[in-house]
C-alpha positions in Angstrom: 0.0 0.0 0.0 1.6 3.3 -1.1 2.0 5.3 2.2 2.1 8.8 0.6 -1.0 8.3 -1.6 -4.1 10.4 -0.8 -6.7 7.9 0.3 -10.3 9.1 0.3 -12.8 7.5 2.6 -16.5 8.0 2.0 -18.9 7.8 4.9 -22.6 7.3 4.5 -25.7 6.8 6.8 -28.4 8.9 8.3 -28.0 12.5 9.4 -28.7 12.1 13.2 -26.6 11.6 16.2 -27.2 7.8 16.2 -25.2 7.6 12.9 -22.9 10.6 13.1 -21.4 9.9 16.5 -20.3 6.4 15.5 -19.0 7.6 12.2 -16.9 10.3 14.0 -15.5 7.6 16.4 -14.4 5.7 13.3 -12.9 8.8 11.7 -11.0 9.5 14.9 -9.5 6.1 15.1 -8.8 6.0 11.3 -6.5 9.1 11.8 -4.7 7.5 14.7 -4.4 4.0 13.3 -3.3 5.2 9.8 -0.4 7.1 11.4 0.9 3.9 13.0 0.9 2.4 9.6 2.7 5.3 8.0 -0.4 6.4 6.0 -0.2 10.2 6.2 -2.9 11.4 3.7 -6.5 10.6 4.5 -9.5 12.6 3.3 -13.1 12.1 4.5 -16.4 12.8 2.7 -19.8 12.2 4.2 -22.4 11.5 1.4 -26.0 10.9 2.3 -29.3 12.6 2.9 -29.2 16.4 3.5 -28.4 17.2 7.1 -30.7 20.0 8.1 -29.5 20.2 11.7 -26.7 22.7 12.0 -25.4 21.0 15.1 -24.6 17.7 13.3 -23.4 19.4 10.1 -21.0 21.6 12.2 -19.7 18.6 14.1 -18.8 16.8 10.9 -17.2 19.9 9.3 -15.2 20.5 12.6 -13.8 17.0 12.3 -12.6 17.8 8.8 -15.3 15.8 7.0 -16.5 17.2 3.7 -20.3 16.9 3.4 -22.2 16.3 0.2 -26.0 15.5 0.0 -27.8 13.0 -2.1 -31.5 12.5 -2.3 -33.0 9.1 -1.5 -36.4 7.4 -1.4 -37.4 6.0 2.0 -37.7 2.2 2.5 -40.9 1.5 4.3 -42.3 -1.8 5.7 -46.0 -0.8 5.3 -48.2 0.0 2.4 -48.3 3.7 1.3 -48.7 5.7 -1.9 -45.4 7.3 -0.9 -43.7 3.9 -1.6 -44.6 4.3 -5.2 -43.3 7.9 -5.4 -40.1 6.9 -3.6 -39.3 3.7 -5.5 -40.4 4.9 -8.9 -39.0 8.5 -8.8 -36.9 9.4 -5.8 -34.8 6.2 -5.6 -33.8 6.2 -9.3 -33.0 9.9 -9.3 -31.1 9.4 -6.0 -28.9 6.7 -7.7 -28.3 9.0 -10.6 -27.3 11.7 -8.3 -25.1 9.4 -6.3 -23.3 8.2 -9.4 -22.4 11.9 -10.1 -21.4 12.7 -6.5 -19.4 9.5 -6.0 -17.6 10.0 -9.4 -16.5 13.6 -8.4 -15.5 12.5 -5.0 -14.2 9.1 -6.0 -13.3 7.2 -2.8 -10.9 4.3 -2.1 -13.6 2.8 0.2 -17.1 3.4 1.4 -18.1 2.9 5.1 -21.8 2.8 5.7 -23.8 3.0 8.9 -27.0 2.0 7.1 -30.3 3.9 6.8 -32.2 4.5 3.6 -30.0 7.4 2.7 -27.0 5.1 2.3 -28.5 2.9 -0.4 -28.0 5.2 -3.5 -24.3 5.7 -2.4 -23.7 2.0 -2.0 -25.2 1.1 -5.3 -23.2 3.9 -7.1 -20.0 2.8 -5.3 -20.6 -0.9 -6.3 -20.9 0.2 -10.0 -17.5 1.9 -9.7 -16.1 -1.2 -8.0 -15.3 0.7 -4.8 -14.9 -1.6 -1.8 -17.8 -1.3 0.7 -17.9 -2.0 4.4 -21.2 -1.9 6.2 -21.8 -1.6 9.9 -25.1 -2.9 11.5 -25.5 -1.5 15.0 -28.6 -3.2 16.1 -29.5 -6.7 17.2 -31.8 -7.1 14.2 -30.6 -5.7 10.8 -32.2 -2.7 9.3 -34.0 -3.0 5.9 -31.4 -0.8 4.2 -28.5 -2.9 5.3 -30.2 -6.1 4.3 -30.8 -4.7 0.8 -27.2 -3.4 0.6 -25.4 -6.4 2.0 -24.9 -8.1 -1.3 -22.6 -5.2 -2.4 -20.4 -5.3 0.8 -17.0 -7.0 1.1 -17.7 -7.3 4.8 -20.4 -6.5 7.4 -19.4 -5.4 10.9 -21.9 -6.1 13.7 -22.7 -4.3 16.9 -24.5 -7.2 18.6 -23.7 -10.9 18.4 -26.5 -12.8 16.7 -27.2 -10.2 14.0 -25.2 -12.3 11.6 -28.3 -14.4 11.1 -29.8 -11.5 9.1 -26.9 -11.8 6.6 -26.8 -15.4 5.4 -23.9 -16.2 3.1 -22.1 -12.9 3.8 -18.9 -12.4 5.7 -19.5 -10.8 9.1 -17.5 -9.9 12.1 -18.7 -8.7 15.5 -16.9 -5.6 16.4 -19.4 -3.8 18.7 -20.7 -0.2 18.2 -18.0 2.4 17.7 -18.1 5.1 20.4 -15.7 8.0 21.0 -12.6 6.9 22.8 -12.9 9.8 25.2 -16.5 9.1 26.3 -15.3 7.4 29.4 -12.7 10.1 30.2 -15.1 12.7 31.8 -14.2 14.6 34.9 -16.5 14.7 37.9 -14.9 18.0 39.0 -15.6 19.7 35.6 -19.1 18.1 35.6 -19.8 19.5 39.1 -19.0 23.0 37.9 -20.6 22.8 34.5 -23.9 21.4 35.6 -23.9 23.3 38.9 -24.6 20.2 40.9 -26.2 20.8 44.2 -25.1 17.5 45.7 -26.5 15.2 48.4 -28.7 13.1 46.2 -28.0 10.4 43.5 -27.8 11.9 40.0 -29.9 10.6 37.1 -28.8 11.2 33.5 -31.9 11.0 31.2 -31.2 10.7 27.4 -34.0 10.7 24.9 -31.7 10.5 21.9 -30.4 13.3 19.6 -33.9 14.3 18.7 -35.5 13.9 22.1 -38.2 11.5 23.3 -41.5 13.1 23.8 -43.1 10.4 26.0 -40.1 10.3 28.3 -39.9 14.1 28.5 -43.6 14.3 29.4 -43.2 11.6 32.0 -40.3 13.3 33.7 -42.0 16.7 33.8 -45.3 15.2 35.0 -43.4 13.6 37.9 -40.6 16.2 38.4 -41.7 17.3 41.9 -41.7 13.7 43.1 -38.5 12.8 41.4 -36.6 15.8 42.8 -37.4 14.5 46.4 -35.0 11.6 45.8 -32.7 12.6 42.8 -30.8 15.3 41.0 -31.5 15.2 37.3 -29.5 16.0 34.2 -32.1 15.8 31.3 -31.3 15.8 27.6 -34.6 16.8 26.1 -33.9 17.3 22.4 -34.0 20.7 20.8 -37.7 20.9 20.1 -38.7 20.4 23.7 -36.0 22.6 25.1 -37.3 25.7 23.2 -40.5 25.7 25.3 -39.1 24.1 28.5 -38.2 27.4 30.4 -41.7 28.8 30.1 -43.3 25.4 31.0 -41.1 25.0 34.2 -42.0 28.5 35.3 -45.7 27.9 34.8 -45.9 24.5 36.3 -43.2 24.5 39.0 -42.8 28.1 40.1 -43.8 26.9 43.6 -41.0 24.5 44.1 -37.2 24.5 44.0 -36.1 23.1 40.6 -32.4 23.8 41.2 -31.7 20.0 41.1 -33.1 19.8 37.5 -30.6 20.5 34.8 -32.2 20.3 31.3 -30.2 20.7 28.0 -31.3 20.2 24.4 -28.3 17.9 23.8 -24.7 17.6 24.8 -21.7 16.8 22.6 -18.3 17.7 24.3 -19.9 17.8 27.7 -21.6 14.4 27.4 -18.6 12.6 28.9 -18.9 14.8 32.0 -22.6 14.0 32.3 -21.7 10.3 32.1 -18.9 10.8 34.7 -21.0 12.4 37.3 -24.3 10.4 37.0 -25.1 7.4 39.1 -27.5 5.9 36.7 -28.8 6.4 33.1 -32.3 6.4 31.9 -32.5 6.2 28.1 -34.0 4.9 24.9 -32.3 1.7 23.7 -30.6 2.7 20.5 -27.4 0.6 19.9 -25.2 3.8 20.2 -26.6 4.8 23.6 -26.4 1.3 25.0 -22.8 1.1 23.8 -22.0 4.4 25.4 -23.6 3.4 28.7 -21.6 0.1 28.7 -18.4 2.0 27.9 -18.8 4.3 31.0 -20.0 1.3 33.1 -23.2 2.8 34.5 -26.3 1.0 35.6 -29.3 1.8 33.4 -33.0 1.8 32.9 -33.9 1.4 29.3 -37.2 2.5 27.8 -37.5 1.2 24.2 -39.2 3.2 21.6 -42.5 1.6 20.7 -42.9 0.9 17.0 -39.2 1.4 16.2 -38.3 -0.3 12.9 -38.4 -4.0 13.3 -38.8 -3.4 17.0 -35.0 -3.1 17.2 -35.0 -0.9 20.3 -36.9 -3.5 22.3 -34.7 -6.3 21.1 -31.6 -4.3 21.8 -32.8 -3.5 25.3 -33.7 -7.0 26.3 -30.4 -8.4 24.8 -28.5 -5.9 26.9 -30.6 -6.5 30.0 -29.9 -10.3 29.7 -26.3 -9.5 30.7 -27.5 -8.0 34.0 -26.4 -4.5 33.1 -29.8 -2.9 32.7 -33.5 -2.9 33.6 -36.1 -2.6 30.9 -39.3 -0.7 31.4 -41.8 -0.7 28.6 -43.2 2.7 27.8 -46.9 1.8 28.2 -46.0 0.4 31.7 -44.3 3.6 32.9 -45.7 4.6 36.3 -44.3 6.9 38.9 -44.0 4.5 41.8 -42.5 1.7 39.6 -40.0 4.0 38.0 -38.8 5.5 41.3 -38.7 2.0 42.9 -36.6 0.7 40.0 -34.2 3.7 40.3 -33.8 3.4 44.1 -33.3 -0.4 44.0 -30.6 -0.1 41.4 -28.8 2.6 43.4 -29.4 1.5 47.1 -29.0 -2.2 46.7 -25.2 -2.2 46.6 -24.9 -5.8 45.5 -27.3 -5.2 42.6 -25.6 -1.8 41.7 -22.1 -3.4 41.6 -23.3 -6.4 39.5 -24.9 -4.0 36.9 -21.6 -2.0 36.8 -19.6 -5.2 36.3 -22.0 -6.5 33.6 -21.8 -3.2 31.7 -18.0 -3.4 31.8 -18.0 -7.0 30.5 -20.4 -6.0 27.6 -18.4 -3.0 26.6 -16.4 -3.0 23.4 -14.5 0.2 23.7 -12.2 -0.8 21.0 -14.9 -1.2 18.3 -13.9 2.0 16.5 -10.3 0.8 16.4 -11.3 -2.7 15.0 -13.5 -1.0 12.3 -10.6 1.4 11.4 -8.3 -1.6 10.9 -10.9 -3.3 8.7 -11.3 -0.2 6.6 -7.6 0.4 6.1 -7.0 -3.3 5.2 -9.7 -3.1 2.4 -8.7 0.2 0.9 -8.8 0.2 -3.0 -5.2 -0.1 -4.2 
């Protein structure tokens, strides 16, 4: 492999945090691992659906990743007139656009995190005979990755068992890539940044990069009771955060909400939130589960009902089988059950320690490094 050649790596996937954070973790490790191999010239391009959120667009650009958008028809599992529009018009046009964009940004390899937006890029790359590596994060494969698998040289898996969704394809279980610094947060910095009052256990509530309306509503509806026992760092998502200040003043002006710390989302400070919290309450995306395991925190997982192929529910129960988490189904959320589960996980020292150890055992903090090695080994030469 010529060490001074410019190697271009194309990334593709969805335009939300669940895809972008793992992609950035891989970019970070690619830069580091490439140096150990004497490869000095790497260039990164993200090609996929248009990223409308300035937060994610800025994060990619800050990491030195060029961003180009390609339209794509959505893959649905239910009958809809939109399926005809997408399959007959948007998808073919998306493939034509991808052929143009891939040609003018001709990569030496494509790394895909899945999602419908990745399909035109993968088809275009296969036509140009560009090597393709796919990563499937979830316990059950997404439809886009199933469709694209035939074009891939190798499929990396986040959860063991997902290989059953890719018969006759080469797979390897790497885990889900997370940022290497996610477990390097400082409690001291966190205490200052979040203005922690102290004296009570701290819950970190994560609804995903776009928030979780049902979890947000449940927390606010029970905030007065929760603050009796806990201090709360709550990542609400941007939409909810816009109206949260007025809502807090209107509903809770009579109580001290100083132990409640809401934020739309955290990027650099997320590691500090993980460092200072005692337990995490979250949806059960593969990325969030992998971060929770990497920081070795007990967790209560609330799967998103109706998620594609019920993947969040399957993720949650697969992780809970290790002993690292408790699963609470959204329809069963009740104040006393939720508080009891939190207190038992924190106050039962034997249970708490066993959850921490199970999370450590599950963690694959080197997933990004393994994927970086795979990508570099399969570069087009």
